[in-house]
N, C-alpha and C positions, 0 to 999 in steps of 0.2 A: 401701499401695494401689501395686498396677505402672503405672506412667507408662513407656510406648513409648518409647523416646531416641528412637528414628527420625523424629520426628516434628517436633523439634528443631534447628536447625543451629546449631550453635557457630559463634560469630565469634572469629577470631585474626586477627594483623599484617598476613599476607597478603590480606586480601580489605580492609582498609582500602587496602590497595595496589594491589590491584586497582582500583579506582575512578580514579586515575593514568591507567589505559590503557584506561579503559571504551569507550572511542572509538575504540581501537584494534579494524578489524577485520581485519587481516594474515592469511593462511589461512582465512579466512571466503570462503563462497562464497554470494551473494546473488543471485537471479531478482525481476527487476520488470517486472508484466506492464504494458504500455500505457505506456513508456517513449520513447518515440520522439521524445516532444513534452512539452511543458507540462508538469504535475506530475512525471508519471513521469518524465520526461531529467531534472529537480532530485534526485528522491531515487538515480537508478542515479549522477548525475557523484558525490554524496556520498560513497556507497560506496564506491565507485572512489578520492576523494582519503582517504580513511580507510584506502585501503589493501586493500580486500576485493577480489575476483576476482567481476565481477559478470556477468550475461546480461543483454542489452537487447533488448527484443522490440515486435512491430508488424507493422501490414499494409502498412505500406508502404515497400518496398525502400530509398528513396532515401531517407528520413529516418530507417530505423534503423539505414543506413550512417552517415549522418551524423555523428549523436548517437556512434558506436559509436566514431569515429576521434578525437570531442571528448575523450570517458569517456577513453579511452588516452593522449591527451595531459595529462588531469588527475591520471593515478596516479602516485606517487611513485616508482615503480619500471616507469611504463610497459606495467604490463601488460594486454595486451589480452582486451578482454571478447569473448565468445560474443554473435554479430547472428543473431537469427532471425527471420524473416517468419513470419508464419499467424495465420489466422484460429481466434482464440479460442472461440468456440460450434462448431468442428468439429473432434471426438474425435481424431481423427488429428491434428491438427496443436498440439493437447493435448497427447498423448503424444511425437508427436516431438519437440516442447519439452523436455518431461521426458529425454525419451531420449539427446538434445544435450546438456544441462545436465552429466548422471550422466554419459556416454562423457567429457566435457571434461574438466570436474571431479573425477568422482567423488564427489563429495558436493553434498551444498544443505545452508545453516547457513539459507538466513533465504527466506522467501517473500512478495513483497509482491503483495498480489491489487489491483493500480491499476484496470487497464485500465475501462473503464465507458465509456456514452455518456448525454447527456441529452437528450430530445426534449419538445418541448412537445407534449400532447395532453388536449383534454375528454373530459369522457365521454361530453358531446354528440355528438362527430364521429364520423360513419360506422369510421372506420379504428380508434378505440378500441384495441380488443383486439389486432390486429393491432401496433401498435404499443405496448403494454405489454409483447406476446410478446417482441419484437425486445430492448426495455428489459432486460427481466429475463433474458433469454437470455445476453446480455453481461455486467448486473450481478450478476449472483447466481450462475447457472447455471455460466459457464465458471470463476465463481471456485471455485464447492465442487465442481467435478468434478477441478479441478490441484489444491484441497487431498486430495483423494481420493486422487488420483497420486502426490503426495508425502508423504504420510506416513510409507510405511517410509524411506523417505533424510531427515528430518527428526528421526523418531524415533531413527534414530540414532547423531545428532549435539547431539539435546536440542535441534531448530531451535524457533523460532519462525514466526509466521502475521501479519502484519500489512494486514490490508483498508482499501482507501480508502471512508471510509463519506459521507459529506455532512451540513449543519446541517439540509440541506431533508430529512431524518429523521423531525425535529421541529418542523417550521419550514414549513405547508403554504401553497401557493401555487398560484394557479389555472391551470388547464391544468398542473400539474406530479405530476397523482396519482400516474403510475405510475413517474415518477421517484423521488417521495417515497417510494414507498413501497418498491422494490428498494430501498433504500437504509436502511428501517428494518428490511426482511427483511434484511439483512447486519447489523445491529447485532444481530440477536435472532440469527445464526448465529455471529456472535464470541462472544456468550456461549457457547450450548448446546457450539459446538466446545471452549471454553476447558474447560467441564464434560468434555467424553467425550475429550479429547487428551491431557488433563492423567495425571502429571505431567510428564511428559517432550515433551511440546508447548506452548507457551504460543501464545497466540492475540490478538489485539486488534485494535484497529480506530482508524482516524483520521476526525475529521471536520472537514474543512474548511470554513472559511465561503468568503467572497468573495477568492479567488486570482488575479491577473492574469495571468490567460493567454490567449494567443487566442484561444479563443472567447468568454472573458468580454470581451477587445477587439470582437468582433463580435457581441454579444449587447448591448453598453450602452455609451451613450454617453459621452465624458468628463466631460458633467455629469452622469451615472446615477453613476458610478465614485466621482465627487467628492462625489453623496450622501449614499452608501452609506457613504463612510470618514467623514463628517462625525457622524454615528450612532453610528459605531466609537467607543468608550473610547479606543481608541490612535490615534483620528483618520487612519490611513492604509489600504490594500488591501493585503494578504495577496503575497506572495511564493515562488513552488515551494519557494526555499530554507528558508523560514519550516516549511512541512510539513516537505522532507526533515528538517530538525534532529529533531521531534517523531519520524519513523520511525525515525531512527537511535537514537534514545531509546529506544525500547520494543526497538528488536532489543539492545540492549546490556548487559552485566551488571549494568546501573545499574537495571533495570529484570526483573531476576530475579525479582523474589515478585509482579512483575503481570503479572494474566492476564483476559481478559474482561472489560476495561478498555473503555472509546470517550474515546478523546483530543482533547476540541473543541481545532481551534488558529484563531479565527476574530477574533483584537485585539478579543475580548469584547461580539464584533456581538450575541448574544443571551441576553445577562445580563438 
């Protein structure tokens, strides 16, 4: 019986040695949307620490430039990030983001679709459909359009796409229908894109639980945060760095045989 040798990957000593440097992103270009605060800020800072050229994006110029300055400080070689201000629901801003990235760095290796919004809306609300559209435009449509624009560049570098989903995709709550549905759509899109874009582009997602960001501080009281921590097996609220580490893993060579996966990072909250 004939066996196609191309479907096998021969392991050699160099592959084992590569594990030592699996978190070295020197020479790589990483674009992180929604990276001017919160989880995205943690992700873009970690990639900078790991040696990558990074793109900091957001809607507010002051926040983008502040994070960009901090990112350069933590870069081992003082690499200056590209700072891009824009609204990702606008096609011209998405195109500008991609064009500036390629004009500046000449390539793209990792796309982290992290930008998102969380708005509460009951199905009984008169403005439910407007809120639904607003959430889906940011949480799903903008990310898919950005993927569409970056495919040629990621194809060239055998790149990877990582999207930020949420445990809300399978943990329903009142007035969170639109948000949870948008994240469930991200989960499905991740798997569909993994099938469509392989073998040259890997596509995965992370599903964070309760992560201590400014929006969460405003949403929940210290007592409510303590209550969540108490029912979490690891007995704490997550930090942006917890998510950033998961993203770095999925972008690394350690995850080169992982695609179409959802990595839950929640301290065991939804076990």
